[in-house]
C-alpha positions, -999 to +999 in steps of 0.1 A: +323+359+046+329+323+041+335+300+071+363+286+058+381+317+057+419+316+073+427+338+103+455+352+089+437+361+053+436+398+049+409+419+060+380+434+035+385+466+050+419+471+036+404+466+000+383+491+006+408+517+017+428+507-013+402+509-039+393+543-024+426+560-024+435+545-061+409+547-084+433+550-114+443+512-110+419+496-133+436+462-128+456+440-103+483+408-103+470+382-084+504+372-071+512+329-060+549+323-051+555+285-066+582+263-053+612+274-074+603+306-059+583+318-099+554+344-097+525+327-111+489+336-110+462+359-131+452+397-140+421+405-124+399+435-129+391+462-102+359+447-096+371+415-088+390+427-061+363+428-034+352+389-045+388+377-039+388+395+000+355+385+008+354+348-006+392+339-019+401+325-052+395+289-065+433+280-084+445+249-092+465+225-071+486+217-099+499+255-098+524+245-076+532+217-091+548+230-125+587+230-133+606+262-139+595+260-178+554+254-167+551+220-172+530+199-152+552+174-130+527+144-123+554+134-094+545+160-070+510+144-067+495+174-076+482+171-111+462+141-118+468+124-088+438+145-068+423+151-102+436+185-106+417+195-076+409+237-068+422+250-036+417+285-026+441+316-028+434+340-001+452+371+000+480+384+022+475+409+046+497+443+036+499+429+001+479+452-016+506+477-036+509+497-068+532+485-096+543+519-103+565+514-133+530+497-154+502+517-178+482+520-176+484+515-136+481+483-121+481+472-087+493+437-071+480+413-043+500+386-033+481+351-021+487+320-002+470+288-011+448+271+013+423+238+014+390+243+011+386+236+045+408+266+056+440+247+066+472+257+049+478+240+017+510+224+026+529+228-008+529+265-004+566+277+003+549+306+022+539+281+046+569+260+050+584+294+065+553+303+089+559+268+102+595+276+112+585+315+126+556+292+146+584+269+164+604+297+170+568+317+189+567+285+208+604+293+227+595+331+227+619+342+199+609+363+167+632+355+136+643+389+126+656+390+088+666+405+059+679+392+025+706+409-005+694+408-034+723+401-063+715+405-099+726+414-136+715+439-155+719+429-194+720+440-224+690+428-244+710+421-273+738+395-272+769+396-281+785+384-317+794+351-303+760+350-293+765+354-253+749+375-229+765+409-221+766+439-200+737+462-205+749+499-221+752+525-190+723+542-203+744+575-198+771+573-220+757+541-241+793+523-240+793+489-227+810+479-196+837+453-195+852+452-167+846+444-126+848+477-116+836+463-081+827+488-058+832+515-081+806+549-082+810+551-120+787+522-131+757+537-107+762+574-120+761+558-151+724+539-139+712+570-123+676+573-144+671+535-137+684+539-099+666+568-091+632+552-107+641+520-087+643+539-052+609+564-057+591+529-071+601+511-038+594+538-014+555+536-034+559+497-025+569+503+012+601+482+004+628+490+025+651+495-002+687+504+013+720+502-005+732+498-039+767+486-048+785+477-080+796+437-078+822+417-088+814+415-123+805+439-153+769+445-151+764+427-117+749+447-090+737+441-052+707+461-033+699+454+003+668+452+024+663+470+060+656+439+082+622+429+091+609+418+124+586+393+098+606+369+087+574+367+063+578+398+049+615+397+049+610+370+022+581+389+003+604+420+003+631+400-018+603+382-041+590+420-046+617+438-053+629+410-080+598+418-095+604+459-091+638+452-105+629+429-134+598+450-145+618+484-144+649+469-165+627+461-193+614+492-197+648+508-198+659+484-223+680+460-202+673+422-187+676+418-151+691+385-149+684+365-116+707+332-121+734+325-104+757+321-129+746+336-159+777+338-177+809+315-171+844+336-158+822+361-142+811+363-106+779+345-092+750+361-079+742+350-045+710+361-019+725+362+017+704+360+041+706+380+075+691+372+108+689+373+144+667+362+173+644+385+193+626+382+227+596+393+235+607+426+244+624+433+212+659+424+224+687+407+204+693+374+221+724+371+199+742+403+213+776+396+222+780+388+258+806+406+272+837+403+251+823+370+241+796+356+210+764+349+229+759+312+235+727+313+217+741+321+185+767+298+185+744+269+190+724+282+163+758+282+140+762+249+150+731+236+140+736+254+106+767+233+098+751+202+110+722+208+084+735+224+052+745+196+036+711+179+039+698+217+028+719+225-004+691+216-026+673+246-010+701+269-015+708+252-049+680+241-068+690+242-101+719+228-124+727+263-129+729+266-093+760+244-089+784+266-115+782+289-087+804+273-063+841+275-070+879+285-052+883+320-044+849+329-058+830+346-030+810+318-029+812+292+000+823+256-008+824+243+022+803+247+059+825+267+075+819+300+096+839+328+112+837+364+123+842+392+099+850+365+072+836+366+037+848+333+024+825+313+053+793+296+045+778+314+081+794+349+085+792+367+119+797+399+106+813+433+123+797+460+137+777+471+167+776+441+194+742+447+202+733+442+167+747+411+165+736+382+136+743+360+112+749+364+074+739+331+059+759+332+024+754+299+005+720+305-012+719+316-050+694+342-062+680+317-084+668+300-047+632+302-030+634+328+000+606+311+018+624+280+013+660+295+022+644+308+053+627+276+064+657+257+061+681+286+075+654+285+106+654+251+111+691+248+114+688+272+140+666+259+157+678+221+162+714+238+171+693+261+198+677+232+213+703+207+214+732+233+226+752+221+201+785+239+195+803+248+162+837+233+148+866+254+148+863+290+132+877+296+098+900+322+090+910+315+059+887+302+026+910+268+027+896+258+057+877+226+064+849+219+082+837+186+099+804+186+077+811+171+038+791+192+014+777+175-016+796+182-047+769+184-075+733+186-080+728+148-082+743+142-047+724+173-034+691+158-047+702+124-033+713+140+000+679+161+001+657+128-006+671+110+026+673+134+049+652+135+081+655+172+084+644+185+049+610+165+057+611+185+093+621+221+083+595+223+053+570+202+062+568+168+045+543+176+020+565+203+007+595+187+009+577+158-014+570+183-042+602+205-039+619+173-044+598+157-073+604+191-092+641+189-086+644+152-098+621+158-129+641+192-143+676+168-133+658+138-153+651+161-182+685+178-187+706+147-182+684+137-212+692+163-236+718+161-256+733+199-265+747+213-291+781+220-273+782+189-261+780+172-298+804+198-308+831+185-282+825+144-289+812+142-322+844+144-339+867+131-311+857+097-295 
């Protein structure tokens, strides 16, 4: 065993037990989640697994300095500034699972990145979330969290105009062209896919619950049961996306996790449900008599105050901003309210003992670790400073005292000037994340698209 092994690294006994139980698995996906929320890594052979658990595995630090296309972004400081130096990946406890949709059968082991001395590599987004969870632990509170996943299942082929279209119904072969929100027929026609998804989720220990037909052809939502580990809640979301994507391909479809894949259709969100528990496991946000708990209101106020600074975490890409439009169920103001799906910060109806916050701003293209870090950072500040929220919203047109950035460029500028983002993520993580977003903005702004040329060439 290396003396620089971090305390949170998985034990060698976990790997030994998994190998003994699964003699049919010949290879493993070694998975590291980058600041974009993309799974990167390598496939290792069965005989290499024990070495990973004993001594870790060297990976280049620049793996966390890639844009969404996999290009190095030198401004992150992770490429040539340090000679593309290696860091060391250590396995996450409890992350060894089968990939039951693969053949020949592979497994998966997720890792976090550390410096060679065993300290956390500050540009690993999972560590950013750990910082916020640790901060709550210092005041005797544990975040209880769960994500919702909205996504599209698209046909492998485009329509006659070259645009994406909803996947054909496997049973009927029909192309669905209407919303059919909450309808059971699209789910029934997807029965083979859904049954396999639930079976594979059970094998992987994913607490997948309700599936619904969402507000667009081919759009669906899956919910995850809450976790008392915020890290595991974010892990669940990442794993579920991999499962949906891998299974969709094998069913002749394409899973799409863009925030707004089609004009004129509903965008896809990644709602985060969270409450806070004390050391006895009691919900500190449970109602107090007829009123909402003061702690919950403090947390809401902190989220409102810091939402403008955090928007780049919730909407990191140019496509993210196409999701925000009036009467679209995507919030456009830092509003809050009870039992109101038009607000950014919703307090759902239900059992008063289970009262919690639903943060509705993030798109499904966001990194769940950074989303959760930003949400917890805002909640912490509100609780620490005993802030109070502005007036409760009762309609979609309600405004907030806190004005949000209107577009991607404004969100980048706001985050770059924000002390809150640096505090919520850590300075290194904030620097890397901002460098990636600025690099992608510069890249998009430099590109003259075919549509842009056609739009202006013969008119001005």
